[in-house]
N, C-alpha and C positions, 0 to 999 in steps of 0.2 A: 393517488400519490402524496407523497409525506417529505417533509421538510426536516425530520427528526434522523435522517439514517447519517452515520458517519461510517467512512471505510478508512483502516488502518493497515498499513505494511509496516512489518518488521522485518529487520535484516540484519544480517551476522555482524557481530565485531570485525574491524581493521575495514567495513567498505564505507563508503559516502554516497550521499545524493547528489546526483548531478543537476544543480537548478535549472529549472526551466527544460527540463527534459519529459516531464509527465504529460501525458495524455489519457482521457477517459473519453474512449469511444471517437478517439482521433482529434478531439478538442483539447488545447493545452489547458491543462488545470493545476495548479502549482498547489502543494499541500504546504500544510504547516509544517514544520521539522522540530522533533522533539527529542534529541540524541539519536537513537538508531531505530527510531519509528516516524513514520510519515502519515499524517492525518488530514483527510478530508473532510469537512464537515459542512452540513446544512446541504446534503445532495437530496435530488428530487429523484427518486426511481421508483417505478414498481416494482413489487415483491418478486414477482415472476421472471422478471424481465434479466435478460444476460446483458453484460458489459464487457468490455475490454479495456485492461488497465497497462499502458505502457511506462517504462520510466528507466532510466540508465542509473546504474550504480557504478562508481569508481572504485577498485580493489587498491589498497593502502600498500603500501612497500613490506610491512610486516608480515602480511598475509601468507601462508604457508599454501603447498599444494594440498588440493584436499576436496572435498564435496560441502558445499553449503546450501542452508535452506532459507529461503525468503518466504515470508508467512503474510497472509492478506486475510481482512474478514471484516464483512458488514457488522455494525453495532447502532444499537439506538443509541444516539448520543447523550441523551441526559441520563438514562439508567446504564447504560453501558452493556446492556443484554444482546447476546448474539442474535443477530438478525441473518445470519447465513453461516454455512459451515466454513471452515478454515481450508483455503485454497494454499497451495505450497508450489514452490518453482526450486528445484533443484539446481544448482549452479558448480561448475570444477572449474 
């Protein structure tokens, strides 16, 4: 186990994070919010483990119909090196 992992979610323009909605493996875990990116730092996870991240995003009034992509990836928080593949979720 290590504490040098960070997970970040990047979401499309026009969406905003609903504070208090994030859960990692069912446990409420608030991220740092930096513009359109959510960041969870100092996570202790095994490299081969599988985890579930759930959160709510609100759609702004200026967002038109279409398909949008949210992206998530684990990185080494000191070097920024990718520690996982990038996962995506498409929303309509």
